[in-house]
C-alpha positions in Angstrom: -33.5 -43.4 73.6 -31.0 -42.9 70.8 -29.3 -46.2 70.1 -26.3 -44.6 68.3 -25.5 -42.4 71.3 -25.8 -45.3 73.8 -23.1 -47.3 72.0 -19.7 -46.7 73.5 -16.7 -47.2 71.2 -14.3 -50.0 72.1 -10.8 -49.2 73.2 -9.3 -51.7 70.8 -10.1 -49.6 67.7 -7.3 -47.7 66.0 -7.7 -43.9 65.7 -8.0 -42.6 62.2 -7.3 -39.0 62.8 -6.6 -36.7 65.7 -7.9 -33.1 65.7 -7.4 -30.3 68.1 -10.4 -28.1 68.9 -9.8 -24.4 68.4 -12.1 -23.3 71.2 -11.4 -25.8 73.9 -7.9 -27.0 73.0 -8.8 -30.6 73.6 -7.6 -33.3 71.3 -10.4 -35.5 69.8 -9.7 -38.7 67.9 -12.0 -40.2 65.4 -12.1 -44.0 65.1 -12.9 -46.2 62.1 -16.1 -47.3 63.6 -17.2 -43.7 64.2 -16.5 -42.9 60.6 -18.3 -46.0 59.4 -21.2 -45.3 61.8 -21.7 -41.9 60.3 -21.7 -43.4 56.8 -24.1 -46.1 57.9 -26.5 -43.5 59.4 -27.0 -41.7 56.1 -28.5 -44.7 54.2 -30.7 -45.5 57.2 -32.0 -41.9 57.3 -32.6 -42.0 53.6 -34.5 -45.2 53.9 -36.5 -43.8 56.7 -37.4 -40.7 54.6 -38.3 -42.9 51.6 -40.5 -45.4 53.4 -42.1 -42.7 55.6 -41.1 -44.2 59.0 -39.6 -40.9 60.1 -43.2 -39.5 60.2 -44.1 -41.8 63.2 -41.4 -40.5 65.6 -42.6 -38.7 68.7 -40.5 -35.6 68.1 -41.9 -35.1 64.6 -45.5 -35.7 65.8 -45.0 -33.1 68.5 -43.8 -30.5 66.0 -46.5 -31.4 63.4 -48.5 -28.1 63.9 -45.3 -26.0 63.3 -44.4 -28.2 60.3 -47.8 -27.7 58.8 -47.6 -24.0 59.5 -44.3 -23.8 57.7 -45.7 -25.8 54.7 -48.7 -23.4 54.6 -46.3 -20.4 54.5 -44.3 -22.0 51.7 -47.5 -22.6 49.7 -48.6 -19.0 50.3 -45.2 -17.7 49.3 -45.2 -19.7 46.0 -48.8 -18.5 45.3 -47.8 -14.9 46.0 -44.9 -15.3 43.5 -47.2 -16.5 40.8 -49.7 -13.7 41.6 -46.9 -11.1 41.4 -45.6 -12.5 38.0 -49.2 -12.3 36.6 -49.5 -8.7 37.8 -46.1 -7.8 36.2 -47.2 -9.4 32.9 -50.5 -7.4 33.0 -48.6 -4.2 33.7 -46.2 -4.8 30.8 -49.1 -5.5 28.4 -51.0 -2.5 29.6 -47.9 -0.3 29.2 -47.3 -1.5 25.7 -51.0 -1.0 24.9 -50.8 2.5 26.3 -47.8 3.4 24.2 -49.6 2.0 21.1 -52.7 4.1 21.9 -50.6 7.2 22.5 -48.9 6.9 19.2 -52.3 6.3 17.5 -53.7 9.5 19.2 -50.7 11.6 18.0 -51.2 10.3 14.4 -54.9 11.0 14.4 -54.4 14.4 15.9 -51.8 15.3 13.3 -54.2 14.2 10.5 -57.0 16.2 12.0 -54.9 19.3 12.2 -53.9 18.9 8.6 -57.5 18.4 7.5 -58.7 21.5 9.5 -56.2 23.8 7.8 -58.0 26.6 5.9 -56.3 25.7 2.6 -57.4 22.1 2.9 -61.0 23.2 3.7 -61.0 25.6 0.7 -59.7 22.8 -1.6 -62.5 20.5 -0.3 -65.3 22.9 -0.9 -63.9 23.8 -4.3 -64.6 20.3 -5.5 -68.3 20.7 -4.4 -68.6 23.9 -6.5 -68.5 26.3 -3.6 -66.3 29.3 -3.4 -64.6 30.8 -0.4 -66.2 34.1 0.6 -63.9 37.1 0.6 -66.5 39.3 2.5 -66.5 38.9 6.2 -69.8 37.7 7.7 -72.4 40.3 8.9 -74.2 40.0 12.2 -77.9 40.3 11.9 -79.7 42.0 14.8 -83.4 41.7 15.3 -85.1 43.8 18.0 -86.8 41.8 20.8 -90.2 43.3 20.1 -90.2 42.0 16.6 -89.6 38.4 17.8 -92.6 36.3 18.2 -92.9 34.0 21.1 -93.3 30.5 20.1 -95.8 28.4 21.9 -94.7 25.0 23.0 -97.3 22.2 22.3 
C-alpha cells in the first residue's frame, strides 16, 4: 500500500554515506535519492496535516475512538489543572484572611484586657461621680418562709 516502500532504489545511484550497525554489524549505505526522499516526505506530510487529508486514511479512522479518548483525557487534565490552581488561590486568600482575623482578635483581646483592669474601671466610674467601695459586699439572706410565691399570669 505504501508507495514509498514499494519503490526500489536504482543501482546507478552513488552512495552518500556508509554506516555500520552496532547491533547487527551489517553495513548500510544511504543514497542521495533516499536522503532526498526523506526530505520530500516532510513537506508532503505537512501539507497533509494542513489540508486535513491525513484524517481520511483508514489507519487513522480505525484508531479514531482511541484518539478521541486521548483528546478527552487531555481536556480533562487541562480542566483539572485550572481547577487545582483556583483551589490553591482560594486557599492562599483564606490563609491570608485567617492571619488578618487572628491579628485583629489578638488586638481586640489586648484592648479588652486593658479596659477590664480594675484601675481603668475605677478611673471610668470616677468620671461619673461614683467612688470605689472600700467595704466588701455583704450577702443578704432571706428565709424561705418569708418569701412570697409569685403567681404567674
